[in-house]
KEFI-900758 format. One record per residue (C-alpha): residue number from 1; residue in three letters; chain; x, y, z. Coordinates in steps of 0.05 Angstrom, whole numbers. Each point is the difference from the previous one (the first is absolute). Layout:
BEGIN
<node num="NUM" residu="ALA" chaine="A" xx="X" yy="Y" zz="Z"/>
...
This chain:
BEGIN
<node num="1" residu="MET" chaine="A" xx="2688" yy="2520" zz="1574"/>
<node num="2" residu="ASP" chaine="A" xx="-40" yy="-62" zz="18"/>
<node num="3" residu="GLY" chaine="A" xx="30" yy="-56" zz="41"/>
<node num="4" residu="MET" chaine="A" xx="-9" yy="-51" zz="55"/>
<node num="5" residu="ILE" chaine="A" xx="16" yy="10" zz="74"/>
<node num="6" residu="ILE" chaine="A" xx="50" yy="-54" zz="17"/>
<node num="7" residu="LYS" chaine="A" xx="15" yy="23" zz="70"/>
<node num="8" residu="ALA" chaine="A" xx="-36" yy="41" zz="52"/>
<node num="9" residu="VAL" chaine="A" xx="34" yy="23" zz="64"/>
<node num="10" residu="GLY" chaine="A" xx="-41" yy="48" zz="42"/>
<node num="11" residu="GLY" chaine="A" xx="-17" yy="57" zz="-47"/>
<node num="12" residu="LEU" chaine="A" xx="55" yy="-15" zz="-50"/>
<node num="13" residu="TYR" chaine="A" xx="-12" yy="-40" zz="-63"/>
<node num="14" residu="THR" chaine="A" xx="46" yy="-32" zz="-51"/>
<node num="15" residu="VAL" chaine="A" xx="-32" yy="-1" zz="-68"/>
<node num="16" residu="GLU" chaine="A" xx="25" yy="-40" zz="-60"/>
<node num="17" residu="SER" chaine="A" xx="-20" yy="22" zz="-70"/>
<node num="18" residu="PRO" chaine="A" xx="-12" yy="-50" zz="-57"/>
<node num="19" residu="ASP" chaine="A" xx="70" yy="14" zz="-27"/>
<node num="20" residu="GLY" chaine="A" xx="31" yy="-20" zz="67"/>
<node num="21" residu="SER" chaine="A" xx="18" yy="69" zz="25"/>
<node num="22" residu="ILE" chaine="A" xx="-9" yy="13" zz="75"/>
<node num="23" residu="CYS" chaine="A" xx="-28" yy="62" zz="33"/>
<node num="24" residu="ALA" chaine="A" xx="-6" yy="16" zz="74"/>
<node num="25" residu="CYS" chaine="A" xx="-65" yy="36" zz="13"/>
<node num="26" residu="LYS" chaine="A" xx="-46" yy="29" zz="51"/>
<node num="27" residu="ALA" chaine="A" xx="-76" yy="2" zz="-6"/>
<node num="28" residu="ARG" chaine="A" xx="-46" yy="59" zz="-6"/>
<node num="29" residu="GLY" chaine="A" xx="-33" yy="21" zz="64"/>
<node num="30" residu="ILE" chaine="A" xx="-68" yy="-7" zz="-32"/>
<node num="31" residu="PHE" chaine="A" xx="4" yy="-76" zz="7"/>
<node num="32" residu="ARG" chaine="A" xx="3" yy="5" zz="75"/>
<node num="33" residu="ARG" chaine="A" xx="-60" yy="47" zz="1"/>
<node num="34" residu="GLN" chaine="A" xx="-37" yy="-50" zz="-43"/>
<node num="35" residu="GLY" chaine="A" xx="19" yy="-57" zz="47"/>
<node num="36" residu="VAL" chaine="A" xx="40" yy="-35" zz="-54"/>
<node num="37" residu="SER" chaine="A" xx="72" yy="-22" zz="5"/>
<node num="38" residu="PRO" chaine="A" xx="44" yy="-23" zz="-58"/>
<node num="39" residu="CYS" chaine="A" xx="28" yy="-69" zz="12"/>
<node num="40" residu="THR" chaine="A" xx="48" yy="-50" zz="-30"/>
<node num="41" residu="GLY" chaine="A" xx="-27" yy="-28" zz="-65"/>
<node num="42" residu="ASP" chaine="A" xx="-39" yy="63" zz="-17"/>
<node num="43" residu="ARG" chaine="A" xx="5" yy="27" zz="-71"/>
<node num="44" residu="VAL" chaine="A" xx="9" yy="75" zz="7"/>
<node num="45" residu="ARG" chaine="A" xx="12" yy="64" zz="-38"/>
<node num="46" residu="ILE" chaine="A" xx="56" yy="44" zz="23"/>
<node num="47" residu="GLU" chaine="A" xx="20" yy="72" zz="-15"/>
<node num="48" residu="ASN" chaine="A" xx="62" yy="35" zz="28"/>
<node num="49" residu="GLU" chaine="A" xx="15" yy="-59" zz="47"/>
<node num="50" residu="CYS" chaine="A" xx="-70" yy="2" zz="29"/>
<node num="51" residu="ILE" chaine="A" xx="-56" yy="-51" zz="-7"/>
<node num="52" residu="THR" chaine="A" xx="-58" yy="38" zz="-29"/>
<node num="53" residu="GLU" chaine="A" xx="-48" yy="-57" zz="-17"/>
<node num="54" residu="ILE" chaine="A" xx="-12" yy="-72" zz="21"/>
<node num="55" residu="LEU" chaine="A" xx="-26" yy="-39" zz="-59"/>
<node num="56" residu="PRO" chaine="A" xx="-60" yy="-46" zz="12"/>
<node num="57" residu="ARG" chaine="A" xx="17" yy="-62" zz="41"/>
<node num="58" residu="LYS" chaine="A" xx="-26" yy="-69" zz="-17"/>
<node num="59" residu="ASN" chaine="A" xx="8" yy="-21" zz="73"/>
<node num="60" residu="GLU" chaine="A" xx="36" yy="18" zz="64"/>
<node num="61" residu="LEU" chaine="A" xx="20" yy="-30" zz="67"/>
<node num="62" residu="ILE" chaine="A" xx="1" yy="40" zz="63"/>
<node num="63" residu="ARG" chaine="A" xx="54" yy="-34" zz="40"/>
<node num="64" residu="PRO" chaine="A" xx="52" yy="1" zz="-29"/>
<node num="65" residu="PRO" chaine="A" xx="-22" yy="55" zz="-47"/>
<node num="66" residu="LEU" chaine="A" xx="4" yy="-30" zz="-70"/>
<node num="67" residu="ALA" chaine="A" xx="-40" yy="16" zz="-64"/>
<node num="68" residu="ASN" chaine="A" xx="-12" yy="-34" zz="-67"/>
<node num="69" residu="LEU" chaine="A" xx="21" yy="-70" zz="21"/>
<node num="70" residu="ASP" chaine="A" xx="-6" yy="-54" zz="-52"/>
<node num="71" residu="LYS" chaine="A" xx="14" yy="-58" zz="48"/>
<node num="72" residu="LEU" chaine="A" xx="8" yy="-14" zz="73"/>
<node num="73" residu="PHE" chaine="A" xx="44" yy="-60" zz="17"/>
<node num="74" residu="PHE" chaine="A" xx="-18" yy="-36" zz="65"/>
<node num="75" residu="VAL" chaine="A" xx="62" yy="-37" zz="25"/>
<node num="76" residu="LEU" chaine="A" xx="-23" yy="-57" zz="44"/>
<node num="77" residu="SER" chaine="A" xx="39" yy="-51" zz="40"/>
<node num="78" residu="VAL" chaine="A" xx="-35" yy="-65" zz="13"/>
<node num="79" residu="CYS" chaine="A" xx="22" yy="0" zz="73"/>
<node num="80" residu="ASP" chaine="A" xx="38" yy="43" zz="48"/>
<node num="81" residu="PRO" chaine="A" xx="-42" yy="42" zz="-9"/>
<node num="82" residu="ALA" chaine="A" xx="-58" yy="-38" zz="-31"/>
<node num="83" residu="PRO" chaine="A" xx="-48" yy="42" zz="-43"/>
<node num="84" residu="ASN" chaine="A" xx="-57" yy="37" zz="34"/>
<node num="85" residu="LEU" chaine="A" xx="-54" yy="-19" zz="-50"/>
<node num="86" residu="LEU" chaine="A" xx="-52" yy="50" zz="23"/>
<node num="87" residu="LEU" chaine="A" xx="50" yy="57" zz="-3"/>
<node num="88" residu="LEU" chaine="A" xx="23" yy="-23" zz="-68"/>
<node num="89" residu="ASP" chaine="A" xx="-71" yy="-6" zz="-26"/>
<node num="90" residu="ARG" chaine="A" xx="-17" yy="70" zz="24"/>
<node num="91" residu="PHE" chaine="A" xx="56" yy="30" zz="-41"/>
<node num="92" residu="LEU" chaine="A" xx="-12" yy="-44" zz="-60"/>
<node num="93" residu="ALA" chaine="A" xx="-71" yy="26" zz="-2"/>
<node num="94" residu="VAL" chaine="A" xx="25" yy="72" zz="3"/>
<node num="95" residu="CYS" chaine="A" xx="48" yy="-14" zz="-57"/>
<node num="96" residu="VAL" chaine="A" xx="-57" yy="-26" zz="-44"/>
<node num="97" residu="TYR" chaine="A" xx="-43" yy="60" zz="20"/>
<node num="98" residu="LYS" chaine="A" xx="56" yy="48" zz="-19"/>
<node num="99" residu="SER" chaine="A" xx="19" yy="-36" zz="-65"/>
<node num="100" residu="ILE" chaine="A" xx="68" yy="-21" zz="27"/>
<node num="101" residu="ARG" chaine="A" xx="20" yy="-70" zz="-22"/>
<node num="102" residu="PRO" chaine="A" xx="19" yy="-43" zz="60"/>
<node num="103" residu="VAL" chaine="A" xx="58" yy="-49" zz="-7"/>
<node num="104" residu="LEU" chaine="A" xx="15" yy="-54" zz="52"/>
<node num="105" residu="VAL" chaine="A" xx="72" yy="-22" zz="11"/>
<node num="106" residu="PHE" chaine="A" xx="14" yy="-56" zz="49"/>
<node num="107" residu="THR" chaine="A" xx="69" yy="-4" zz="32"/>
<node num="108" residu="LYS" chaine="A" xx="35" yy="-46" zz="50"/>
<node num="109" residu="LEU" chaine="A" xx="-21" yy="-61" zz="-40"/>
<node num="110" residu="ASP" chaine="A" xx="48" yy="-43" zz="39"/>
<node num="111" residu="LEU" chaine="A" xx="-40" yy="10" zz="64"/>
<node num="112" residu="ALA" chaine="A" xx="-69" yy="-25" zz="-20"/>
<node num="113" residu="GLY" chaine="A" xx="-43" yy="-13" zz="-61"/>
<node num="114" residu="ALA" chaine="A" xx="-24" yy="64" zz="-32"/>
<node num="115" residu="GLU" chaine="A" xx="-50" yy="-38" zz="-43"/>
<node num="116" residu="HIS" chaine="A" xx="-49" yy="-4" zz="59"/>
<node num="117" residu="TYR" chaine="A" xx="-6" yy="75" zz="0"/>
<node num="118" residu="ALA" chaine="A" xx="7" yy="10" zz="-74"/>
<node num="119" residu="ALA" chaine="A" xx="-59" yy="-47" zz="-13"/>
<node num="120" residu="ILE" chaine="A" xx="-45" yy="48" zz="38"/>
<node num="121" residu="TYR" chaine="A" xx="12" yy="54" zz="-52"/>
<node num="122" residu="ARG" chaine="A" xx="-2" yy="-42" zz="-64"/>
<node num="123" residu="GLY" chaine="A" xx="-70" yy="23" zz="-15"/>
<node num="124" residu="THR" chaine="A" xx="17" yy="74" zz="4"/>
<node num="125" residu="ALA" chaine="A" xx="43" yy="-1" zz="-63"/>
<node num="126" residu="PHE" chaine="A" xx="52" yy="41" zz="37"/>
<node num="127" residu="PRO" chaine="A" xx="70" yy="-18" zz="-23"/>
<node num="128" residu="ILE" chaine="A" xx="35" yy="-47" zz="50"/>
<node num="129" residu="TYR" chaine="A" xx="75" yy="-11" zz="2"/>
<node num="130" residu="TYR" chaine="A" xx="48" yy="-41" zz="43"/>
<node num="131" residu="ALA" chaine="A" xx="67" yy="31" zz="15"/>
<node num="132" residu="ASP" chaine="A" xx="49" yy="-57" zz="2"/>
<node num="133" residu="TYR" chaine="A" xx="71" yy="27" zz="3"/>
<node num="134" residu="ASP" chaine="A" xx="27" yy="-67" zz="-24"/>
<node num="135" residu="ASP" chaine="A" xx="-41" yy="8" zz="-63"/>
<node num="136" residu="PRO" chaine="A" xx="20" yy="63" zz="-39"/>
<node num="137" residu="GLU" chaine="A" xx="-59" yy="-8" zz="-46"/>
<node num="138" residu="SER" chaine="A" xx="-48" yy="11" zz="58"/>
<node num="139" residu="ILE" chaine="A" xx="33" yy="67" zz="14"/>
<node num="140" residu="GLU" chaine="A" xx="0" yy="18" zz="-74"/>
<node num="141" residu="ALA" chaine="A" xx="-74" yy="-13" zz="-2"/>
<node num="142" residu="VAL" chaine="A" xx="-12" yy="52" zz="54"/>
<node num="143" residu="SER" chaine="A" xx="47" yy="48" zz="-37"/>
<node num="144" residu="ARG" chaine="A" xx="-42" yy="-8" zz="-64"/>
<node num="145" residu="GLU" chaine="A" xx="-63" yy="18" zz="40"/>
<node num="146" residu="LEU" chaine="A" xx="34" yy="64" zz="24"/>
<node num="147" residu="ALA" chaine="A" xx="23" yy="22" zz="-69"/>
<node num="148" residu="ASP" chaine="A" xx="-26" yy="66" zz="-26"/>
<node num="149" residu="SER" chaine="A" xx="-47" yy="9" zz="59"/>
<node num="150" residu="LEU" chaine="A" xx="-4" yy="46" zz="59"/>
<node num="151" residu="SER" chaine="A" xx="-4" yy="-47" zz="59"/>
<node num="152" residu="ALA" chaine="A" xx="9" yy="-3" zz="75"/>
<node num="153" residu="PHE" chaine="A" xx="21" yy="-57" zz="47"/>
<node num="154" residu="THR" chaine="A" xx="-35" yy="-11" zz="65"/>
<node num="155" residu="GLY" chaine="A" xx="1" yy="-53" zz="54"/>
<node num="156" residu="ASN" chaine="A" xx="13" yy="-9" zz="74"/>
<node num="157" residu="SER" chaine="A" xx="71" yy="6" zz="27"/>
<node num="158" residu="GLY" chaine="A" xx="38" yy="-65" zz="-8"/>
<node num="159" residu="VAL" chaine="A" xx="-36" yy="-26" zz="-62"/>
<node num="160" residu="GLY" chaine="A" xx="62" yy="10" zz="-44"/>
<node num="161" residu="LYS" chaine="A" xx="-15" yy="63" zz="-39"/>
<node num="162" residu="SER" chaine="A" xx="72" yy="25" zz="2"/>
<node num="163" residu="THR" chaine="A" xx="27" yy="-68" zz="-19"/>
<node num="164" residu="LEU" chaine="A" xx="-47" yy="-3" zz="-60"/>
<node num="165" residu="LEU" chaine="A" xx="16" yy="71" zz="-22"/>
<node num="166" residu="ASN" chaine="A" xx="74" yy="-15" zz="4"/>
<node num="167" residu="ALA" chaine="A" xx="-11" yy="-61" zz="-43"/>
<node num="168" residu="LEU" chaine="A" xx="-38" yy="42" zz="-51"/>
<node num="169" residu="ASP" chaine="A" xx="55" yy="53" zz="-3"/>
<node num="170" residu="VAL" chaine="A" xx="69" yy="-13" zz="31"/>
<node num="171" residu="ASN" chaine="A" xx="15" yy="75" zz="-4"/>
<node num="172" residu="LEU" chaine="A" xx="-50" yy="13" zz="57"/>
<node num="173" residu="GLN" chaine="A" xx="44" yy="-36" zz="52"/>
<node num="174" residu="LEU" chaine="A" xx="-52" yy="5" zz="54"/>
<node num="175" residu="GLU" chaine="A" xx="17" yy="-27" zz="68"/>
<node num="176" residu="THR" chaine="A" xx="-53" yy="-52" zz="17"/>
<node num="177" residu="GLY" chaine="A" xx="-40" yy="20" zz="60"/>
<node num="178" residu="ASP" chaine="A" xx="21" yy="72" zz="-6"/>
<node num="179" residu="ILE" chaine="A" xx="-33" yy="61" zz="-30"/>
<node num="180" residu="SER" chaine="A" xx="13" yy="15" zz="-73"/>
<node num="181" residu="LYS" chaine="A" xx="31" yy="68" zz="-10"/>
<node num="182" residu="LYS" chaine="A" xx="5" yy="-8" zz="-75"/>
<node num="183" residu="LEU" chaine="A" xx="-74" yy="-11" zz="-5"/>
<node num="184" residu="GLY" chaine="A" xx="-16" yy="61" zz="41"/>
<node num="185" residu="ARG" chaine="A" xx="-17" yy="-30" zz="66"/>
<node num="186" residu="GLY" chaine="A" xx="25" yy="34" zz="63"/>
<node num="187" residu="ARG" chaine="A" xx="-25" yy="7" zz="71"/>
<node num="188" residu="HIS" chaine="A" xx="-57" yy="44" zz="-23"/>
<node num="189" residu="THR" chaine="A" xx="-29" yy="-43" zz="-54"/>
<node num="190" residu="THR" chaine="A" xx="-61" yy="44" zz="-7"/>
<node num="191" residu="ARG" chaine="A" xx="44" yy="59" zz="-19"/>
<node num="192" residu="GLU" chaine="A" xx="46" yy="-35" zz="-49"/>
<node num="193" residu="THR" chaine="A" xx="-19" yy="-45" zz="-57"/>
<node num="194" residu="ALA" chaine="A" xx="42" yy="-14" zz="-62"/>
<node num="195" residu="LEU" chaine="A" xx="-2" yy="-42" zz="-63"/>
<node num="196" residu="TYR" chaine="A" xx="59" yy="-40" zz="-24"/>
<node num="197" residu="THR" chaine="A" xx="8" yy="-18" zz="-73"/>
<node num="198" residu="LEU" chaine="A" xx="15" yy="-73" zz="-13"/>
<node num="199" residu="PRO" chaine="A" xx="43" yy="-24" zz="-59"/>
<node num="200" residu="ASN" chaine="A" xx="-62" yy="-25" zz="-36"/>
<node num="201" residu="GLY" chaine="A" xx="-31" yy="69" zz="-1"/>
<node num="202" residu="GLY" chaine="A" xx="-48" yy="-11" zz="57"/>
<node num="203" residu="ARG" chaine="A" xx="-4" yy="48" zz="59"/>
<node num="204" residu="VAL" chaine="A" xx="-10" yy="-26" zz="70"/>
<node num="205" residu="ALA" chaine="A" xx="-11" yy="29" zz="69"/>
<node num="206" residu="ASP" chaine="A" xx="11" yy="-38" zz="65"/>
<node num="207" residu="THR" chaine="A" xx="-54" yy="13" zz="52"/>
<node num="208" residu="PRO" chaine="A" xx="-9" yy="-12" zz="74"/>
<node num="209" residu="GLY" chaine="A" xx="-43" yy="-59" zz="21"/>
<node num="210" residu="PHE" chaine="A" xx="-75" yy="6" zz="9"/>
<node num="211" residu="SER" chaine="A" xx="-6" yy="-36" zz="67"/>
<node num="212" residu="THR" chaine="A" xx="-47" yy="54" zz="26"/>
<node num="213" residu="PHE" chaine="A" xx="-36" yy="8" zz="-65"/>
<node num="214" residu="GLU" chaine="A" xx="-70" yy="32" zz="4"/>
<node num="215" residu="THR" chaine="A" xx="-39" yy="-8" zz="-65"/>
<node num="216" residu="ASP" chaine="A" xx="-38" yy="65" zz="9"/>
<node num="217" residu="ALA" chaine="A" xx="65" yy="39" zz="1"/>
<node num="218" residu="TYR" chaine="A" xx="12" yy="-22" zz="-72"/>
<node num="219" residu="ALA" chaine="A" xx="-69" yy="-8" zz="-30"/>
<node num="220" residu="GLN" chaine="A" xx="-71" yy="-1" zz="26"/>
<node num="221" residu="ILE" chaine="A" xx="-30" yy="-55" zz="-43"/>
<node num="222" residu="ALA" chaine="A" xx="-76" yy="1" zz="0"/>
<node num="223" residu="PRO" chaine="A" xx="-35" yy="-65" zz="18"/>
<node num="224" residu="GLU" chaine="A" xx="-29" yy="-7" zz="-70"/>
<node num="225" residu="GLU" chaine="A" xx="69" yy="7" zz="-31"/>
<node num="226" residu="LEU" chaine="A" xx="39" yy="-48" zz="46"/>
<node num="227" residu="ALA" chaine="A" xx="-17" yy="-65" zz="-36"/>
<node num="228" residu="ASP" chaine="A" xx="31" yy="27" zz="-64"/>
<node num="229" residu="CYS" chaine="A" xx="65" yy="10" zz="38"/>
<node num="230" residu="PHE" chaine="A" xx="4" yy="-76" zz="11"/>
<node num="231" residu="PRO" chaine="A" xx="11" yy="-27" zz="-70"/>
<node num="232" residu="GLU" chaine="A" xx="-21" yy="-71" zz="15"/>
<node num="233" residu="ILE" chaine="A" xx="-66" yy="25" zz="29"/>
<node num="234" residu="ALA" chaine="A" xx="-11" yy="46" zz="-59"/>
<node num="235" residu="ALA" chaine="A" xx="14" yy="-58" zz="-47"/>
<node num="236" residu="VAL" chaine="A" xx="-57" yy="-44" zz="25"/>
<node num="237" residu="GLU" chaine="A" xx="-43" yy="-7" zz="-62"/>
<node num="238" residu="ALA" chaine="A" xx="-64" yy="-29" zz="30"/>
<node num="239" residu="PRO" chaine="A" xx="-46" yy="56" zz="23"/>
<node num="240" residu="CYS" chaine="A" xx="-22" yy="4" zz="72"/>
<node num="241" residu="ARG" chaine="A" xx="-75" yy="-4" zz="13"/>
<node num="242" residu="TYR" chaine="A" xx="-2" yy="73" zz="20"/>
<node num="243" residu="ALA" chaine="A" xx="32" yy="54" zz="-43"/>
<node num="244" residu="ASP" chaine="A" xx="23" yy="39" zz="62"/>
<node num="245" residu="CYS" chaine="A" xx="29" yy="-61" zz="35"/>
<node num="246" residu="ARG" chaine="A" xx="56" yy="17" zz="48"/>
<node num="247" residu="HIS" chaine="A" xx="23" yy="-74" zz="3"/>
<node num="248" residu="LEU" chaine="A" xx="-12" yy="-6" zz="74"/>
<node num="249" residu="LYS" chaine="A" xx="-62" yy="-40" zz="21"/>
<node num="250" residu="GLU" chaine="A" xx="-45" yy="11" zz="-59"/>
<node num="251" residu="PRO" chaine="A" xx="-33" yy="-63" zz="-29"/>
<node num="252" residu="GLY" chaine="A" xx="21" yy="-20" zz="-69"/>
<node num="253" residu="CYS" chaine="A" xx="68" yy="34" zz="5"/>
<node num="254" residu="ALA" chaine="A" xx="46" yy="-25" zz="-56"/>
<node num="255" residu="VAL" chaine="A" xx="62" yy="26" zz="36"/>
<node num="256" residu="ARG" chaine="A" xx="-13" yy="-39" zz="63"/>
<node num="257" residu="GLU" chaine="A" xx="-12" yy="-62" zz="-43"/>
<node num="258" residu="ALA" chaine="A" xx="68" yy="12" zz="-32"/>
<node num="259" residu="VAL" chaine="A" xx="32" yy="4" zz="69"/>
<node num="260" residu="ALA" chaine="A" xx="-34" yy="-65" zz="21"/>
<node num="261" residu="ASP" chaine="A" xx="24" yy="-34" zz="-64"/>
<node num="262" residu="GLY" chaine="A" xx="72" yy="23" zz="12"/>
<node num="263" residu="ARG" chaine="A" xx="2" yy="46" zz="-61"/>
<node num="264" residu="ILE" chaine="A" xx="11" yy="60" zz="46"/>
<node num="265" residu="PRO" chaine="A" xx="48" yy="-11" zz="59"/>
<node num="266" residu="GLN" chaine="A" xx="-32" yy="7" zz="68"/>
<node num="267" residu="SER" chaine="A" xx="52" yy="49" zz="25"/>
<node num="268" residu="ARG" chaine="A" xx="-14" yy="47" zz="-59"/>
<node num="269" residu="TYR" chaine="A" xx="-75" yy="-3" zz="13"/>
<node num="270" residu="GLU" chaine="A" xx="11" yy="14" zz="74"/>
<node num="271" residu="SER" chaine="A" xx="43" yy="60" zz="-17"/>
<node num="272" residu="TYR" chaine="A" xx="-56" yy="25" zz="-45"/>
<node num="273" residu="THR" chaine="A" xx="-52" yy="-7" zz="55"/>
<node num="274" residu="VAL" chaine="A" xx="43" yy="36" zz="51"/>
<node num="275" residu="MET" chaine="A" xx="12" yy="58" zz="-48"/>
<node num="276" residu="LEU" chaine="A" xx="-73" yy="2" zz="-21"/>
<node num="277" residu="SER" chaine="A" xx="-23" yy="4" zz="73"/>
<node num="278" residu="GLU" chaine="A" xx="47" yy="58" zz="11"/>
<node num="279" residu="ALA" chaine="A" xx="-23" yy="35" zz="-63"/>
<node num="280" residu="MET" chaine="A" xx="-74" yy="-8" zz="19"/>
<node num="281" residu="GLN" chaine="A" xx="12" yy="26" zz="70"/>
<node num="282" residu="ARG" chaine="A" xx="37" yy="60" zz="-29"/>
<node num="283" residu="LYS" chaine="A" xx="-57" yy="14" zz="-48"/>
<node num="284" residu="ASN" chaine="A" xx="-53" yy="-4" zz="55"/>
<node num="285" residu="TRP" chaine="A" xx="40" yy="45" zz="46"/>
């Protein structure tokens, strides 16, 4: 039987088949010897309540362990806490690199204007939503984005993830500020990850925040590949003077001209240069 892992707790896996049947499984010991671990979101083959094969993954995240994500929703409050733009840009680049569609959702609209931050990401073509709980259509728009996709929510504590998830599905009944047991989060978040099926057919996993995020733990993006992970940089049509331009101090750089003209936000360019410096140092080392 083929199916998808919808929950992983230690060495135990809950697999759902296409017809909706559920099977509790263990994994073959060969995976451990190969340095591979099945994880939530994996499509697997099982025989006699044992996972015998992990089908090819289109992507994976290490922490929390998730595979085959279609979208990653970044839930952002516009203050208390305000977005950490460098941290956000690091993970957005990883999403692009891993073919995961990033989605930005701004909450706490009553506290400050989200448009200031949203404007920074207009040129990325990433979907941007505003969760206004006095406007049901704004929540419905987020729900439509989740439909028929395998997604995860991430964001720092206090940004309103639980409130938003409750608004998307009243059956969740998550306590705001607390850990979601229905979504598979416990004290040991690295050992337990689960997907929850929403009424619209989408599947979603709640994740811990990435306040200590290290890009290299998720993807080592080569210097020559980094610009393609910033859509607004990749979209600059005018060629740079030099074909191997890194968009730093080279003369005739079309990207730096776009930054100077305001077509690329300064904060996004600064994030790119920080990540590029790190990637170049890693390569030299």
